[in-house]
Steps between C-alpha positions, in 0.01 A plus 500: 500500500187289566167570339244708689193312618148629439302570818254208514202692641554788255486274193160373619361852556626704204503471121706715263319653201646527153596865556683421825232611746412270788142381556365419846175393662301721736486426872181450706340248261565172685261480797237692704327588174143515632533849642666643188296665224465310171649794310804502727556126459459526123756782477747299710478216246690691231879497508694812590852617429782530752566865585819664381617537862492121551613401150869480589443267794270272301740480205784413739293215644412377150863548382403716203770720348 
Protein backbone atom coordinates (compact mmCIF):
# COMPACT_ATOMS: atom_id res chain seq x y z
CA UNK A 1 0.00 0.00 0.00
CA UNK A 2 1.41 3.45 -0.89
CA UNK A 3 2.30 6.02 1.71
CA UNK A 4 -0.23 8.70 2.60
CA UNK A 5 0.65 12.22 1.51
CA UNK A 6 0.46 15.19 3.87
CA UNK A 7 -1.99 17.90 2.80
CA UNK A 8 0.30 20.68 1.52
CA UNK A 9 -1.77 23.63 2.77
CA UNK A 10 -2.28 22.00 6.18
CA UNK A 11 1.45 21.55 6.81
CA UNK A 12 1.92 25.29 6.21
CA UNK A 13 -0.90 26.27 8.60
CA UNK A 14 -0.53 23.92 11.57
CA UNK A 15 2.23 22.82 13.95
CA UNK A 16 2.04 19.87 16.34
CA UNK A 17 3.11 20.48 19.95
CA UNK A 18 5.10 18.05 22.05
CA UNK A 19 1.95 16.79 23.79
CA UNK A 20 0.17 16.12 20.48
CA UNK A 21 -2.04 19.23 20.39
CA UNK A 22 -2.19 21.23 17.18
CA UNK A 23 -1.35 24.95 17.11
CA UNK A 24 -2.95 27.35 14.65
CA UNK A 25 -2.94 31.06 13.85
CA UNK A 26 -5.94 33.31 14.33
CA UNK A 27 -7.89 34.64 11.36
CA UNK A 28 -8.59 38.33 10.61
CA UNK A 29 -4.98 39.50 11.06
CA UNK A 30 -3.88 39.89 7.42
CA UNK A 31 -5.50 43.06 6.01
CA UNK A 32 -8.02 45.87 6.72
CA UNK A 33 -6.30 46.42 10.06
CA UNK A 34 -6.94 50.17 10.37
CA UNK A 35 -10.49 49.77 11.62
CA UNK A 36 -9.60 47.09 14.17
CA UNK A 37 -8.76 47.97 17.77
CA UNK A 38 -5.12 47.61 18.86
CA UNK A 39 -6.14 45.22 21.64
CA UNK A 40 -7.99 43.01 19.17
CA UNK A 41 -5.02 42.89 16.78
CA UNK A 42 -2.63 42.14 19.65
CA UNK A 43 -4.80 39.25 20.88
CA UNK A 44 -4.99 37.81 17.35
CA UNK A 45 -1.17 37.68 17.26
CA UNK A 46 -0.95 34.82 19.77
CA UNK A 47 -1.35 31.27 18.51
CA UNK A 48 -4.44 29.26 19.38
CA UNK A 49 -5.18 25.55 19.54
CA UNK A 50 -7.37 23.58 17.15
CA UNK A 51 -10.68 22.70 18.80
CA UNK A 52 -11.40 19.09 19.70
CA UNK A 53 -14.23 19.00 17.13
CA UNK A 54 -11.77 19.76 14.29
CA UNK A 55 -8.81 17.81 15.66
CA UNK A 56 -9.62 14.61 13.78
CA UNK A 57 -9.84 16.34 10.41
CA UNK A 58 -6.59 18.25 10.95
CA UNK A 59 -4.70 15.15 12.08
CA UNK A 60 -5.96 13.29 9.00
CA UNK A 61 -4.63 16.07 6.77
CA UNK A 62 -1.28 16.04 8.60
CA UNK A 63 -1.20 12.20 8.59
CA UNK A 64 -0.69 11.94 12.35
CA UNK A 65 -1.55 8.63 14.00
